[in-house]
PLY file of the C-alpha trace (Angstrom):
ply
format ascii 1.0
element vertex 451
property float x
property float y
property float z
element edge 450
property int vertex1
property int vertex2
end_header
0.00 0.00 0.00
1.32 3.42 -0.97
-0.91 5.27 1.51
0.35 4.72 5.03
-0.52 8.06 6.60
-3.45 9.05 4.40
-4.38 12.08 2.36
-6.82 13.46 4.91
-3.99 14.01 7.36
-1.74 15.67 4.82
-4.49 17.96 3.50
-4.71 19.71 6.88
-4.35 23.18 5.40
-4.80 25.09 8.62
-2.00 23.44 10.53
0.37 23.09 7.59
0.10 26.71 6.54
0.44 28.53 9.80
-1.24 26.89 12.76
1.66 24.61 13.61
4.53 25.66 15.82
7.50 27.25 14.02
9.47 24.75 11.96
13.06 24.25 13.18
15.52 26.05 10.92
17.12 23.70 8.39
19.37 24.27 5.42
16.86 23.76 2.64
17.43 21.46 -0.28
15.48 19.72 -3.03
14.84 16.16 -1.86
12.67 14.95 -4.77
11.49 16.03 -8.21
8.24 14.80 -9.76
7.72 15.96 -13.34
8.05 19.74 -13.14
7.37 19.88 -9.40
9.90 19.62 -6.62
9.78 18.78 -2.91
11.93 20.64 -0.40
13.32 19.33 2.84
11.41 22.12 4.56
8.16 20.67 3.12
8.87 17.47 5.02
9.60 19.39 8.21
6.33 21.34 7.95
4.37 18.10 7.63
6.38 16.56 10.48
5.53 19.45 12.80
1.88 19.14 11.76
1.86 15.47 12.76
3.35 16.31 16.16
0.61 18.87 16.76
-2.14 16.49 15.64
-1.00 13.24 17.22
1.18 14.42 20.09
4.98 14.36 20.22
5.06 10.99 22.00
3.38 9.28 19.02
5.61 10.79 16.33
9.09 9.47 15.56
11.80 10.47 13.10
11.12 7.60 10.67
7.78 9.21 9.85
9.68 11.74 7.74
10.14 8.94 5.20
6.40 8.22 5.22
5.77 11.94 4.72
8.11 12.08 1.72
6.36 9.01 0.30
3.03 10.87 0.59
4.42 14.09 -0.87
5.69 12.25 -3.94
2.22 10.75 -4.42
0.64 14.17 -4.12
3.10 15.76 -6.56
2.40 12.99 -9.06
-1.33 13.74 -8.85
-0.58 17.46 -9.18
1.61 16.88 -12.23
-1.11 14.84 -13.91
-3.65 17.56 -13.15
-1.33 20.13 -14.74
-0.83 17.96 -17.83
-4.60 17.44 -18.14
-5.22 21.20 -17.71
-7.60 20.55 -14.81
-9.37 23.84 -14.06
-9.69 25.23 -10.55
-11.27 28.69 -10.63
-10.34 31.66 -8.47
-13.85 31.46 -7.00
-13.22 27.87 -5.88
-9.93 28.88 -4.26
-11.54 31.88 -2.55
-14.41 29.77 -1.24
-12.10 27.11 0.18
-9.83 29.76 1.72
-12.80 31.37 3.45
-14.05 27.99 4.66
-10.68 27.10 6.15
-10.22 30.53 7.71
-13.68 30.37 9.28
-12.76 26.98 10.74
-9.48 28.29 12.14
-11.08 31.50 13.43
-13.65 29.45 15.33
-10.80 28.05 17.45
-9.96 31.62 18.48
-13.51 32.45 19.50
-14.00 34.52 16.36
-11.32 36.98 17.46
-9.44 37.90 14.28
-6.83 39.91 16.19
-5.90 36.91 18.31
-5.63 34.76 15.19
-3.35 37.31 13.53
-1.22 37.48 16.66
-0.82 33.69 16.56
-0.07 33.62 12.84
2.36 36.52 13.05
0.71 38.17 10.05
-2.59 39.69 9.01
-5.37 37.53 7.60
-4.85 39.20 4.22
-1.13 38.35 4.28
-1.98 34.79 5.30
-4.31 34.46 2.30
-1.65 35.71 -0.10
0.99 33.42 1.38
-1.14 30.28 1.25
-3.16 30.84 -1.93
-0.84 28.92 -4.27
-0.69 25.96 -1.90
-4.48 25.93 -1.59
-4.89 25.85 -5.38
-2.43 22.96 -5.61
-4.38 21.06 -2.96
-7.62 21.57 -4.87
-5.97 20.36 -8.07
-4.73 17.25 -6.27
-8.15 16.58 -4.77
-9.85 17.03 -8.15
-7.39 14.67 -9.84
-7.84 12.12 -7.08
-11.61 12.49 -7.44
-11.45 11.88 -11.17
-9.53 8.65 -10.62
-12.00 7.40 -8.00
-15.27 8.87 -9.27
-16.33 5.96 -11.46
-15.42 3.26 -8.93
-18.47 1.24 -7.89
-18.99 -2.04 -6.01
-21.53 -4.72 -6.87
-23.43 -6.75 -4.25
-21.22 -9.72 -5.18
-18.09 -7.64 -4.47
-19.53 -6.55 -1.11
-20.17 -10.18 -0.13
-16.69 -11.20 -1.28
-15.12 -8.34 0.70
-17.02 -9.31 3.86
-16.38 -13.04 3.53
-12.62 -12.39 3.38
-12.69 -10.86 6.88
-11.98 -13.44 9.56
-14.40 -13.51 12.48
-11.55 -12.63 14.85
-10.96 -9.43 12.86
-14.57 -8.21 12.92
-14.88 -5.03 14.98
-18.10 -4.93 17.03
-20.73 -2.45 15.89
-21.65 -0.21 18.87
-25.19 0.45 20.04
-26.96 2.60 17.45
-30.18 4.55 17.21
-32.28 6.18 14.52
-33.83 9.42 15.70
-36.46 11.54 14.02
-36.85 15.24 14.70
-39.24 18.03 13.85
-37.96 21.55 14.42
-39.80 24.84 14.47
-38.17 28.22 15.07
-40.05 31.22 16.47
-40.95 33.95 13.99
-40.42 37.59 14.88
-43.66 39.59 14.99
-44.37 42.50 12.67
-44.43 44.74 15.75
-40.82 43.76 16.62
-39.70 44.38 13.02
-41.30 47.83 13.07
-39.65 48.64 16.41
-36.22 47.57 15.08
-36.75 49.69 11.98
-37.48 52.79 14.02
-34.35 52.25 16.12
-32.21 51.78 12.99
-33.80 54.87 11.44
-32.84 57.03 14.43
-29.25 55.70 14.35
-28.92 56.50 10.67
-30.13 60.05 11.30
-27.44 60.45 13.96
-24.79 59.19 11.51
-25.91 61.52 8.74
-25.78 64.37 11.26
-22.13 63.61 12.02
-22.42 60.92 14.69
-19.40 58.71 15.39
-19.94 55.42 13.52
-17.46 53.54 15.70
-19.13 54.65 18.93
-22.63 53.86 17.67
-21.57 50.46 16.34
-19.98 49.52 19.65
-22.95 50.80 21.62
-25.91 49.62 19.55
-24.98 47.03 16.89
-26.29 43.51 17.49
-23.57 41.91 15.35
-21.14 40.42 17.91
-18.56 39.66 15.25
-18.10 43.25 14.10
-19.43 45.60 16.79
-16.15 45.45 18.72
-14.31 46.42 15.52
-16.39 49.56 14.95
-18.69 47.53 12.69
-15.96 46.80 10.14
-16.35 43.54 8.19
-13.12 43.52 6.18
-12.76 42.98 2.44
-15.15 40.61 0.68
-16.25 39.81 -2.85
-19.69 39.21 -4.29
-21.30 36.01 -3.14
-20.07 36.21 0.46
-22.96 38.11 2.09
-26.74 37.77 2.04
-28.11 39.21 -1.24
-29.84 42.29 0.20
-26.77 43.36 2.15
-24.40 42.67 -0.72
-26.47 44.56 -3.30
-26.59 47.65 -1.12
-22.92 47.48 -0.15
-21.58 47.28 -3.71
-23.69 50.26 -4.83
-22.16 52.62 -2.27
-19.54 55.26 -2.94
-16.62 55.74 -0.54
-17.71 57.05 2.89
-21.41 57.11 1.92
-24.20 55.53 3.99
-26.84 53.12 2.73
-30.52 53.51 3.36
-31.90 50.97 5.85
-31.31 47.48 4.47
-33.53 44.66 5.70
-32.14 41.11 5.63
-33.05 37.91 7.41
-30.92 39.13 10.33
-32.47 42.55 10.84
-31.89 46.13 9.67
-28.43 47.23 8.52
-26.86 50.64 8.09
-23.82 50.23 5.84
-20.92 52.59 5.17
-18.41 52.07 2.37
-14.82 52.29 3.61
-12.81 51.18 0.59
-13.02 49.41 -2.74
-10.14 47.24 -3.99
-10.71 45.67 -7.40
-13.71 43.36 -7.06
-13.65 43.53 -3.26
-15.15 46.06 -0.87
-14.57 46.84 2.78
-17.60 48.15 4.65
-18.77 48.61 8.18
-22.31 48.26 9.40
-24.64 48.59 12.34
-27.14 45.76 12.71
-30.38 46.07 14.66
-31.96 42.69 15.26
-35.70 42.55 16.00
-36.33 40.81 19.31
-38.50 37.79 19.83
-41.38 38.44 22.20
-42.73 35.89 24.71
-45.87 35.67 22.59
-43.75 34.64 19.59
-42.25 31.78 21.60
-45.64 30.63 22.89
-47.14 30.71 19.39
-44.36 28.49 18.00
-44.58 26.05 20.89
-48.33 25.85 20.37
-47.96 25.09 16.66
-45.52 22.25 17.34
-47.77 20.93 20.12
-50.60 20.72 17.59
-48.40 18.73 15.20
-47.39 16.38 18.03
-51.05 15.84 18.97
-51.82 14.96 15.35
-48.97 12.44 15.43
-50.30 10.87 18.63
-53.79 10.70 17.10
-52.40 9.00 14.00
-53.80 11.54 11.56
-50.35 12.09 10.04
-47.13 10.05 9.98
-43.91 11.35 11.48
-42.22 11.27 8.08
-44.99 13.31 6.45
-45.08 15.77 9.34
-41.32 16.29 9.18
-41.42 16.96 5.45
-44.37 19.36 5.83
-43.53 21.24 9.03
-39.89 20.78 10.07
-37.58 23.72 9.43
-34.39 21.65 9.67
-33.46 21.42 5.99
-31.03 18.53 6.47
-33.43 16.10 8.11
-36.82 17.22 6.76
-36.18 15.71 3.34
-35.29 12.39 4.99
-38.56 12.17 6.85
-37.04 13.85 9.88
-34.23 11.33 10.37
-31.10 12.81 11.95
-27.81 12.06 10.25
-24.44 11.13 11.67
-22.19 13.74 10.06
-19.14 11.54 10.58
-20.54 8.71 8.44
-23.46 10.24 6.53
-25.77 7.49 7.83
-29.04 7.80 9.74
-28.06 5.02 12.16
-26.01 6.89 14.74
-23.73 5.29 17.35
-25.02 6.31 20.76
-21.55 7.60 21.63
-21.72 10.07 18.73
-24.92 11.73 19.90
-24.78 15.23 21.33
-25.24 15.07 25.08
-28.47 17.08 24.99
-30.04 14.79 22.36
-28.97 11.66 24.25
-30.54 12.90 27.47
-33.81 13.60 25.62
-34.15 10.12 24.08
-32.39 7.78 26.50
-35.59 6.72 28.30
-37.78 6.44 25.20
-39.00 3.13 23.82
-38.91 2.59 20.06
-41.79 4.50 18.48
-42.15 6.98 21.38
-41.75 10.76 21.13
-40.59 13.45 23.51
-42.80 16.34 24.47
-42.06 19.69 22.81
-38.64 20.76 24.13
-36.59 23.93 23.84
-33.15 23.63 22.21
-30.48 26.27 21.70
-28.72 26.07 18.34
-24.93 26.61 17.93
-25.56 30.21 16.84
-27.52 30.90 20.03
-31.04 30.81 18.62
-33.87 29.17 20.55
-35.90 26.57 18.65
-38.53 23.99 19.55
-38.09 20.28 18.86
-39.91 16.97 19.04
-37.70 13.87 18.95
-38.82 10.33 18.11
-36.87 7.13 18.72
-37.34 5.31 15.41
-35.10 2.29 16.02
-32.29 1.04 18.22
-29.82 -1.80 17.93
-27.68 -3.36 20.64
-23.90 -3.80 20.19
-23.25 -6.73 17.85
-20.82 -8.24 15.39
-21.46 -6.94 11.85
-23.31 -9.05 9.32
-24.54 -8.53 5.77
-28.12 -8.74 7.01
-27.87 -6.02 9.66
-25.00 -3.82 8.44
-24.97 -4.03 4.65
-24.54 -0.27 4.10
-21.53 -0.09 6.43
-19.91 -3.08 4.76
-20.68 -1.67 1.32
-19.01 1.62 2.28
-15.91 -0.18 3.56
-15.72 -2.30 0.39
-16.08 0.80 -1.79
-13.34 2.64 0.08
-10.99 -0.30 -0.31
-11.72 -0.47 -4.03
-11.14 3.27 -4.42
-7.82 3.01 -2.60
-6.81 0.14 -4.85
-7.77 2.18 -7.93
-5.61 5.06 -6.73
-2.69 2.75 -5.94
-2.99 1.18 -9.40
-2.97 4.62 -10.99
0.17 5.60 -9.09
1.93 2.37 -10.09
1.08 3.02 -13.74
1.97 6.73 -13.64
5.29 6.40 -11.84
6.55 4.34 -14.80
5.58 7.10 -17.24
6.84 10.27 -15.52
10.16 11.55 -14.25
10.70 10.94 -10.53
14.05 11.68 -8.89
14.85 11.21 -5.19
17.97 12.79 -3.71
20.87 10.75 -2.38
19.79 11.53 1.19
16.63 9.41 0.80
16.96 7.30 -2.37
18.07 4.15 -0.56
15.34 4.17 2.07
13.47 0.82 1.81
10.07 2.50 2.18
10.76 4.52 -0.99
12.04 1.63 -3.07
8.74 1.33 -4.95
9.39 4.75 -6.55
12.65 3.60 -8.12
12.30 2.46 -11.71
13.39 -1.13 -12.25
0 1
1 2
2 3
3 4
4 5
5 6
6 7
7 8
8 9
9 10
10 11
11 12
12 13
13 14
14 15
15 16
16 17
17 18
18 19
19 20
20 21
21 22
22 23
23 24
24 25
25 26
26 27
27 28
28 29
29 30
30 31
31 32
32 33
33 34
34 35
35 36
36 37
37 38
38 39
39 40
40 41
41 42
42 43
43 44
44 45
45 46
46 47
47 48
48 49
49 50
50 51
51 52
52 53
53 54
54 55
55 56
56 57
57 58
58 59
59 60
60 61
61 62
62 63
63 64
64 65
65 66
66 67
67 68
68 69
69 70
70 71
71 72
72 73
73 74
74 75
75 76
76 77
77 78
78 79
79 80
80 81
81 82
82 83
83 84
84 85
85 86
86 87
87 88
88 89
89 90
90 91
91 92
92 93
93 94
94 95
95 96
96 97
97 98
98 99
99 100
100 101
101 102
102 103
103 104
104 105
105 106
106 107
107 108
108 109
109 110
110 111
111 112
112 113
113 114
114 115
115 116
116 117
117 118
118 119
119 120
120 121
121 122
122 123
123 124
124 125
125 126
126 127
127 128
128 129
129 130
130 131
131 132
132 133
133 134
134 135
135 136
136 137
137 138
138 139
139 140
140 141
141 142
142 143
143 144
144 145
145 146
146 147
147 148
148 149
149 150
150 151
151 152
152 153
153 154
154 155
155 156
156 157
157 158
158 159
159 160
160 161
161 162
162 163
163 164
164 165
165 166
166 167
167 168
168 169
169 170
170 171
171 172
172 173
173 174
174 175
175 176
176 177
177 178
178 179
179 180
180 181
181 182
182 183
183 184
184 185
185 186
186 187
187 188
188 189
189 190
190 191
191 192
192 193
193 194
194 195
195 196
196 197
197 198
198 199
199 200
200 201
201 202
202 203
203 204
204 205
205 206
206 207
207 208
208 209
209 210
210 211
211 212
212 213
213 214
214 215
215 216
216 217
217 218
218 219
219 220
220 221
221 222
222 223
223 224
224 225
225 226
226 227
227 228
228 229
229 230
230 231
231 232
232 233
233 234
234 235
235 236
236 237
237 238
238 239
239 240
240 241
241 242
242 243
243 244
244 245
245 246
246 247
247 248
248 249
249 250
250 251
251 252
252 253
253 254
254 255
255 256
256 257
257 258
258 259
259 260
260 261
261 262
262 263
263 264
264 265
265 266
266 267
267 268
268 269
269 270
270 271
271 272
272 273
273 274
274 275
275 276
276 277
277 278
278 279
279 280
280 281
281 282
282 283
283 284
284 285
285 286
286 287
287 288
288 289
289 290
290 291
291 292
292 293
293 294
294 295
295 296
296 297
297 298
298 299
299 300
300 301
301 302
302 303
303 304
304 305
305 306
306 307
307 308
308 309
309 310
310 311
311 312
312 313
313 314
314 315
315 316
316 317
317 318
318 319
319 320
320 321
321 322
322 323
323 324
324 325
325 326
326 327
327 328
328 329
329 330
330 331
331 332
332 333
333 334
334 335
335 336
336 337
337 338
338 339
339 340
340 341
341 342
342 343
343 344
344 345
345 346
346 347
347 348
348 349
349 350
350 351
351 352
352 353
353 354
354 355
355 356
356 357
357 358
358 359
359 360
360 361
361 362
362 363
363 364
364 365
365 366
366 367
367 368
368 369
369 370
370 371
371 372
372 373
373 374
374 375
375 376
376 377
377 378
378 379
379 380
380 381
381 382
382 383
383 384
384 385
385 386
386 387
387 388
388 389
389 390
390 391
391 392
392 393
393 394
394 395
395 396
396 397
397 398
398 399
399 400
400 401
401 402
402 403
403 404
404 405
405 406
406 407
407 408
408 409
409 410
410 411
411 412
412 413
413 414
414 415
415 416
416 417
417 418
418 419
419 420
420 421
421 422
422 423
423 424
424 425
425 426
426 427
427 428
428 429
429 430
430 431
431 432
432 433
433 434
434 435
435 436
436 437
437 438
438 439
439 440
440 441
441 442
442 443
443 444
444 445
445 446
446 447
447 448
448 449
449 450
């Protein structure tokens, strides 16, 4: 097997490009060349430091540098093929992935951009410039890898053959699992609250137009926790990054001008243009969010209670009710079934359940529902839920009868890995690969040497 560490580990953009501890200073040198691409000794050291951060220093040893070089050669071979095939990765794709990764990293710093910049030793803008080329290369590699694996399928016969090859002693027990249905309703803000928020935003805009200090007013009144402490400033962004109403108003503004009141799903915004740089703008805003009233909460709870009563009376099925009433877009289309985001399956190991969900369903019998309960979402919003225990299975050894989908997934992954290995074996014979004297005689790299 060529893949000993795995691509997922080596695609850890955040750590590799700035989140890891400083790499020890080494005299750099080219340690391998693949087609037109080269690998530096410092590339190995960056990956090595990443592994230490991810796994812990006690689990990482010096010989892993050879495994890392093995992986880097594989990646460069995929990159070279992508370059030869003129695989297209657009600037928009790179921007989107950069923003996704930065949002993930920023979340570990509590959303505090200044703290992140302090840790990185550079501004977010500088970080983007520094890592952009590497991000594009990673996307090219992933696309090439996807093209190789995309058409791989497994037949039922292949699934059975895969499973029958596993000795009983090697079968890992399947943990206790449950299927849970949910129906979610979120309170709707009343027209009265929207009108009140509009009046407050209107008065703030009048103060700004009359010369009021935007920074002071943003800090004092804005309901956007991510920007209020920064005088309302959002930083540079391109089209497609903000909600449509906000974006349309922002891009129409001239430097230093104020927008009219802009209503979005979040509330009323007052936007000021700070700067325009090419296709990007930097604005600041004040957001006034309409408040939910106790009557709004009671009305939503009452609506969900009515749905639950209909379920108990048998006048509608849970699946139909979820599709018709639930506001959770991920589960509503599946008849309300929750999904395990680690596996993509609706059968969820009990150990993977969020603590709050587990406590709600732990005493239910199959087919029973909870009462209407209040749940706070990750973004702090209050919603109402009804949970149903659809099925549960005790811990057991896997079988084709009870765990076909899991076995099918494992068989497919093995076949994909084999397809990728076969491609690498074929490609290494066709393209130029040179390994420096420092590493060329390492046994783990012998498979790269041409016979």
